[in-house]
C-alpha positions as CSV (number, residue, x, y, z in Angstrom):
1,M,67.3,68.7,105.3
2,P,69.6,65.7,105.6
3,G,73.3,66.4,105.1
4,K,76.7,65.5,106.3
5,P,77.5,65.1,110.1
6,C,77.9,68.5,111.7
7,T,81.3,70.0,112.3
8,V,81.2,71.9,115.6
9,M,83.9,74.1,117.2
10,L,83.4,75.0,120.8
11,L,85.2,78.3,121.5
12,I,85.3,78.8,125.3
13,A,86.5,82.3,126.4
14,T,86.5,82.7,130.2
15,T,83.2,81.1,131.1
16,A,81.3,81.8,127.8
17,L,80.3,79.2,125.3
18,C,80.5,79.8,121.5
19,S,79.3,77.2,119.1
20,L,80.2,77.4,115.4
21,L,77.6,75.4,113.5
22,V,79.0,74.7,110.1
23,N,76.5,72.2,108.7
24,G,73.8,72.6,111.2
25,G,73.5,69.1,112.6
26,P,73.2,68.1,116.3
27,L,76.1,68.0,118.6
28,S,77.7,64.6,119.0
29,A,78.5,63.3,122.5
30,A,82.2,64.0,121.9
31,D,81.3,67.6,121.0
32,E,79.1,68.3,124.1
33,P,80.5,71.0,126.3
34,A,81.3,70.2,129.9
35,P,78.5,70.6,132.4
36,S,80.3,73.5,134.0
37,A,80.5,75.3,130.6
38,K,76.8,74.7,130.0
39,K,75.9,76.1,133.4
40,D,78.0,79.2,132.8
41,A,76.6,79.7,129.3
42,A,73.0,79.3,130.6
43,K,73.5,82.4,132.7
44,K,74.5,84.5,129.8
45,P,72.3,86.1,127.1
46,H,72.5,83.9,124.0
47,I,73.3,85.5,120.7
48,V,72.8,83.6,117.5
49,I,74.7,85.0,114.4
50,I,73.3,84.0,111.0
51,V,75.9,84.1,108.2
52,G,73.8,84.0,105.1
53,T,76.2,85.2,102.5
54,L,79.9,85.2,101.5
55,H,79.7,88.8,100.3
56,Y,82.0,91.0,102.5
57,S,83.4,87.8,104.0
58,P,81.2,87.5,107.1
59,Q,82.3,83.9,107.4
60,N,85.6,85.4,108.6
61,S,84.4,88.4,110.5
62,M,81.4,87.0,112.4
63,P,83.3,84.2,114.3
64,L,85.8,86.9,115.5
65,L,82.9,89.1,116.5
66,A,81.4,86.2,118.4
67,K,84.6,85.6,120.4
68,Q,84.7,89.3,121.3
69,L,81.1,89.2,122.4
70,E,81.9,86.4,124.8
71,S,84.3,88.6,126.6
72,H,81.5,91.1,127.2
73,G,79.4,88.5,128.8
74,F,77.4,86.7,126.0
75,A,77.1,83.1,125.0
76,T,77.2,82.9,121.1
77,T,76.3,80.4,118.3
78,V,77.4,81.2,114.7
79,V,75.3,79.5,112.1
80,M,77.5,79.3,109.0
81,P,76.9,76.9,106.1
82,E,79.5,75.3,103.9
83,G,79.6,77.0,100.5
84,D,77.7,80.0,99.3
85,P,74.1,80.1,100.5
86,E,73.1,83.0,98.2
87,R,70.4,81.9,95.7
88,S,70.8,78.3,97.1
89,K,74.1,77.9,95.4
90,N,75.3,75.6,98.0
91,G,72.3,73.3,97.7
92,K,71.5,73.4,101.4
93,D,70.9,77.0,102.2
94,L,71.2,77.5,106.0
95,P,71.0,74.3,107.9
96,G,71.3,75.0,111.6
97,I,69.1,78.1,111.4
98,S,66.8,76.4,114.0
99,A,69.3,77.7,116.6
100,L,67.2,81.0,116.4
101,K,64.6,79.2,118.7
102,D,67.1,79.5,121.5
103,A,68.3,83.0,120.8
104,D,68.0,86.0,123.2
105,L,69.2,88.2,120.3
106,A,69.8,87.6,116.6
107,I,72.5,89.0,114.4
108,F,71.8,88.8,110.7
109,F,74.4,89.2,107.9
110,M,72.5,87.9,104.9
111,R,72.2,88.6,101.2
112,F,70.0,87.3,98.3
113,L,68.7,84.1,100.0
114,T,65.9,81.9,98.7
115,L,65.5,79.8,101.8
116,P,63.1,76.8,101.7
117,D,59.9,77.1,103.8
118,D,61.2,75.3,106.9
119,Q,64.3,77.5,107.1
120,F,62.4,80.8,106.3
121,K,59.9,80.0,109.1
122,H,62.7,80.1,111.6
123,V,63.6,83.6,110.6
124,M,60.0,84.8,110.7
125,D,59.2,83.1,113.9
126,Y,62.1,84.9,115.5
127,V,61.1,88.2,113.9
128,K,57.5,87.9,115.2
129,S,58.7,87.0,118.7
130,G,59.7,90.6,119.2
131,K,63.2,89.7,120.4
132,P,66.0,92.1,119.6
133,I,67.7,92.2,116.2
134,V,71.0,93.4,115.0
135,A,71.7,93.5,111.2
136,F,74.8,94.2,109.1
137,R,75.1,95.8,105.7
138,T,73.5,93.5,103.1
139,S,70.7,92.2,105.3
140,T,68.5,95.0,103.9
141,H,68.4,92.8,100.8
142,A,68.4,89.4,102.6
143,F,66.1,87.7,100.2
144,I,65.6,87.4,96.4
145,Y,62.6,85.1,95.9
146,P,61.2,85.1,92.3
147,K,58.0,86.9,91.3
148,G,55.0,84.8,92.1
149,H,56.6,83.2,95.1
150,K,54.7,83.6,98.4
151,N,57.7,85.1,100.0
152,F,58.4,87.6,97.2
153,K,57.3,90.6,99.3
154,W,60.1,89.9,101.8
155,N,62.7,90.8,99.3
156,N,61.9,94.4,100.2
157,D,59.8,94.1,103.3
158,F,62.5,92.3,105.5
159,G,64.6,95.4,105.2
160,R,61.7,97.8,105.3
161,Y,59.6,96.5,108.2
162,V,62.1,94.4,110.2
163,L,65.2,96.5,110.0
164,G,63.9,100.0,109.2
165,T,64.9,100.5,105.5
166,R,64.8,98.5,102.3
167,Y,67.9,98.5,100.0
168,L,67.9,101.2,97.4
169,V,71.3,101.8,95.8
170,H,74.9,102.4,96.9
171,Q,77.7,104.8,96.0
172,S,81.2,103.8,95.1
173,G,84.5,104.1,96.9
174,Q,85.0,104.9,100.6
175,T,82.6,106.5,103.0
176,Q,83.4,109.4,105.2
177,I,81.9,108.8,108.6
178,K,80.7,111.3,111.2
179,L,78.4,111.1,114.2
180,N,75.0,112.6,114.2
181,D,75.4,115.6,116.5
182,K,71.8,115.2,117.7
183,A,72.5,111.6,118.9
184,K,75.9,112.1,120.7
185,K,74.3,111.3,124.0
186,H,72.8,108.0,122.8
187,P,74.2,105.0,124.8
188,I,75.4,103.4,121.7
189,L,77.9,106.2,121.2
190,T,79.4,105.8,124.6
191,G,83.2,106.1,124.4
192,V,83.2,107.1,120.8
193,T,85.6,110.1,120.9
194,E,86.3,110.4,117.2
195,T,83.9,112.6,115.4
196,Q,85.0,111.7,111.9
197,W,86.7,108.7,110.3
198,V,86.6,106.6,107.1
199,S,84.9,103.3,106.4
200,P,86.3,101.4,103.4
201,G,82.8,100.3,102.4
202,T,80.6,102.1,100.0
203,L,77.7,104.3,101.2
204,Y,74.3,102.6,101.1
205,L,71.4,105.0,100.7
206,T,68.4,104.5,103.0
207,S,64.7,105.2,103.3
208,L,64.2,105.0,107.0
209,Q,60.8,104.2,108.6
210,P,59.2,106.7,111.0
211,G,60.6,106.3,114.5
212,C,64.2,105.3,113.4
213,V,66.9,107.2,115.3
214,P,69.9,108.0,113.1
215,L,73.2,107.7,115.0
216,V,75.9,107.7,112.4
217,L,76.1,109.5,109.0
218,G,78.2,108.8,106.0
219,S,79.1,110.7,102.8
220,G,80.1,109.0,99.6
221,S,80.5,109.7,95.9
222,S,80.0,108.0,92.6
223,K,80.9,108.8,89.0
224,G,78.6,111.7,88.5
225,D,74.9,112.2,88.9
226,R,73.1,109.1,87.6
227,L,69.8,107.4,87.0
228,T,69.8,103.7,87.9
229,Q,67.1,101.0,87.3
230,S,67.3,97.6,89.0
231,Q,65.0,95.1,90.7
232,F,65.0,97.5,93.7
233,G,63.4,100.3,91.7
234,T,64.4,103.4,89.7
235,F,66.6,106.0,91.4
236,Y,68.2,109.2,90.6
237,F,71.1,110.1,92.9
238,K,73.8,112.7,92.9
239,E,77.6,112.3,92.6
240,Q,77.9,113.3,96.3
241,E,75.4,111.9,98.8
242,T,75.2,111.9,102.6
243,D,73.0,109.3,104.3
244,I,72.5,107.3,107.5
245,V,74.9,104.5,108.3
246,A,73.7,103.2,111.7
247,W,70.3,103.6,113.4
248,T,68.0,102.2,116.1
249,W,64.4,101.4,115.9
250,E,61.5,99.6,117.5
251,N,59.7,97.7,114.7
252,Q,56.0,96.6,114.5
253,W,56.7,93.4,116.4
254,G,58.2,95.4,119.3
255,A,61.8,94.4,118.7
256,K,64.7,96.7,119.6
257,V,66.6,97.0,116.3
258,F,70.2,98.2,115.8
259,S,71.0,98.1,112.1
260,T,74.0,99.4,110.1
261,S,75.6,99.3,106.7
262,F,78.9,98.8,108.4
263,G,80.2,95.3,107.7
264,H,82.9,95.7,105.1
265,V,85.9,93.6,106.1
266,G,87.9,96.8,106.8
267,D,85.3,98.1,109.4
268,F,86.4,95.6,112.0
269,S,89.9,97.1,112.2
270,V,88.5,100.6,113.0
271,E,88.1,101.2,116.8
272,P,85.2,103.6,116.8
273,T,83.3,101.4,114.3
274,M,83.9,98.4,116.5
275,R,82.8,100.3,119.6
276,I,79.6,101.3,118.0
277,I,79.0,97.7,116.9
278,I,79.6,96.2,120.3
279,N,77.6,99.0,122.0
280,G,74.8,98.6,119.6
281,I,74.6,94.8,120.3
282,C,74.6,95.4,124.1
283,W,72.0,98.1,123.7
284,A,69.7,95.9,121.7
285,A,70.2,93.0,124.2
286,G,69.5,95.2,127.2
287,H,73.0,94.3,128.3
288,P,75.4,96.7,130.2
289,I,77.2,98.9,127.6
290,P,81.0,98.9,128.0
291,S,82.3,102.0,129.9
292,A,84.1,104.6,127.9
293,D,87.5,103.4,129.2
294,T,86.8,99.8,128.3
295,K,89.2,98.6,125.6
296,I,87.4,97.5,122.4
297,A,89.4,95.0,120.4
298,T,89.8,95.4,116.6
299,Y,90.9,92.8,114.2
300,E,92.0,92.3,110.6
301,V,89.6,90.3,108.6
302,K,90.9,88.3,105.6
303,A,89.0,88.8,102.4
304,P,89.1,86.0,99.9
305,P,91.5,86.6,96.9
306,K,89.7,88.1,93.9
307,K,89.2,85.7,91.1
308,K,91.3,86.4,88.1
309,K,89.4,87.0,85.0
310,T,90.2,84.4,82.3
311,P,91.1,86.3,79.1
312,K,88.9,85.4,76.2
313,K,90.6,83.7,73.4
314,K,90.8,85.8,70.3
315,K,89.2,84.2,67.3
316,K,91.6,83.7,64.4
317,P,90.5,85.7,61.4
318,V,89.1,83.6,58.6
319,E,91.3,83.9,55.6
320,K,89.5,84.9,52.4
321,K,90.1,82.5,49.5
C-alpha cells in the first residue's frame, strides 16, 4: 500500500542492529547502516517484532524489549505502524510486515486485526515456514474478520493452531503467579529463583492443545461465578480460577512456540517475568539461554493516559404549560 516516506530509527547496541519500521517503507540511503554494522548484524539471529495493537501499549514496551534482545546477541526489527491498526482504524494496517520474510524468529503482539490479503499472507507464510514463534497476551485473538470472510476461521485458529490456545475469557484484577513445579527444570525457567509473585495483568483462561508444556501458572478472581457470552463462545467460570500463563509447544508446522499472557505494561518491570520472557525467546530461537547469574534488565513502560469520559449533558425538563 502506498504511504508516506518511512521513518526509520537505527538503534545500535554494541554490534547489534535494531530497525524500527514505523511506516514500513524502504530505507533511504541516508538511513542505511554502515557496512560494518550490516556485517555484524548478519551474524546474529534476526528477530522481527510485529506490533499489531495499542492495547497494553506494546508500542512502548516492544522497542525496549528489542534493545534488550540486542544485548543478548540478536539483531531486531520492530514493525510498528502509525495509529491504531486494530480493525484497520489507522487506514493502513501493518505496512512493513514484509520484514517477516527475513526473520529467524517472529514475536507477535497483535489484537483484532483485519489485515488486507497481501499483509495477511506475510503472516501465514511465516507461520507455514515452521520458524520459531513467540507471542504475547492478546495475540490469541489477533484477528477479527467478519463472518463470511475467507480468513474468518483464523479469528480463533491463529490462537488455537499457531500458538496453542484460542482466546476464551479473562478474569479481573491482578494475577498471582507461581511456577509449575513439574517444569522447574525447563531451560526457560533458568535463573528464576522466585516461586511466587504478582502480575498486574488479568488472568486469561486457556484451552491448550495436546503437547503444550505449561511453565507458569496464575490465579485470578472476578466478581463472583458468572456465565459470559461473546463472539468467542459461551463460558461459565468461577470467581477464583487458576490457569496457565506461559507455555511451550511445537505446532503442526514444526515451529517451536513460546506463548504467554504476560504483556501488561507492568510485567516488564518484574525481574522473574522478564527473565522468563528473555529465556523463552532464546529457547525458541535455539540461542544460548542467559546463565542464572546473568543480570536481566527490567524497565518501566509508560501507558497512555486514560481518556476522560465526557459527561453527558442533562436535558432540561420541558415545562408544562
